[in-house]
Each structure stands twice: as structure tokens, then as C-alpha cells.
N, C-alpha and C positions, 0 to 999 in steps of 0.2 A: 880154695879148700876151707872147709869149716873146721874150726878148732873144737876140741873137747869142751864140753860145758857151754856151748854157744849154739845159737840157732839163727836162721835168717827170718826177719820180719820185714815185709815190704821191701825186700831186696837188701836190707841192711843187717849186718851181723850184730847180734845183741846177745846178752846173757841168756842162757837156757832158761826157759819159762817166762821170758819177758812178754811173749805174745799173749799170754793169759791176762796180763795187766792191761795191755792195749785193748784187747777184746772187752774186758770189763769196763773200761773207760767209755766205750761206745754206748753202753747201756744208760749213761747219765748225761742227757743232753742239756741239763740245766744245773746251775749252782743256786742254792738258796742263800740269799744275802739279805740280812735284816728282815727275814720273813717273806721276801719276795723272790720269785724265780727269775733268774737271768739266763738267757740262752748262751751256752758256752761258745767260744770262738774256736772253730776248727782250724786245723793247719791249712794254710792257703787262703783263709778268709779273714786275714788280719785287717784291722781298721785302716791301714794305709792304702789298701786296695791294690798294692803291688803284688805281682806273682811271687810265690815262695822262691827263695834263693836256691833251695836244694830240692831234689825229687821227693825226699822224705825228711821229716824233722830230724835234725842232727842230734837232738838230745834224747827223744823218746821213740823215734822211728814211725811216728804217725805219717800216713800218706795224705795227700791233699783231700780235704773233705772229712778226714777222721779227727776225732777229738784227741787232744794230748793226754798223756798219762798225768794225773795230778802230781805236782812237784816238778814238772818239766819247766826248765828255765826259759823256754820259748813261748809258752802259753800266755795269752793276754787275758786280763781280767775283763769279764763282760760288763762290769759296772763302770770302772774308771778308765779302762783302756791301758792301764799300766801292766807291768810284769806281774802275773798272778801270784807267783810265789813270794813276792815281796811288797805288794801294794797295801796289805793290811785290811782289805775289804772283807775278807772271808777266810775260812779254813776249808779247803776242798774236802769232799767226802773221803772217808777212810777206806782204804783197801786192806785186805789181809796180807801184810808183808811177811808174816811169820815164816813161810818157807824160805825166805831169803835173808833171815837175820844173820849178821856177820859171825863167822867163826874164824878166829885167828886172822882177822882183817880181810877175809875173803867172803863174799856172799855165797851161800850154799843153798842147794835145793835138796 
């Protein structure tokens, strides 16, 4: 059963509107790091070569072959191979998160 204010993306229940961010992420196949383009690492194409442990990314709901949503804790940096949100190589492109700004501690649309 789907809860109010949620939707299913790639079979995973997520916050209503999350699919928009995942779709937008697919339009950006590269990150620009120090002026050079680096091809993003899609879910299931991690440097280890191991198959993904889950059918979809447990953090952002990306399916195998899809790019993660920027800020996903599972995404690898295409430059250093570390965790993209904490490696310090770059700042991912910005998405318009304004429809989801917190109101009373809850994300709203």
C-alpha cells in the first residue's frame, strides 16, 4: 500500500516528487572537476566490479545503469573513486530543491 505523500520509483517507495530528481540526474552524465569532464559512475557500475547488493540504490532509488541523485551516499566519485559526497573533489551540479524545503521538520511539496 502506498502512503500519502509518497510514490514508487523503480519499485521503491520514496518521497512524493523524488522521481523528478532522479529523472533530472539522468540528464547529467558527467561532472566537471577542475575544468575536466569525468563520466559519472552509475548504480551497478561501481569500481569494484561487483554486482549491486540491492535491486535499486537504497539511498536514492536509482536502478542499475542509472545515475544517482547528487548527494546520494552510495555514489562514487568518478575522479578518485571515493564517496562522492565526502571526497572533496567537486560539488555536484545543483538541482532546484525549493519544492522540498523543510517546513516544520518535514519536506513538503
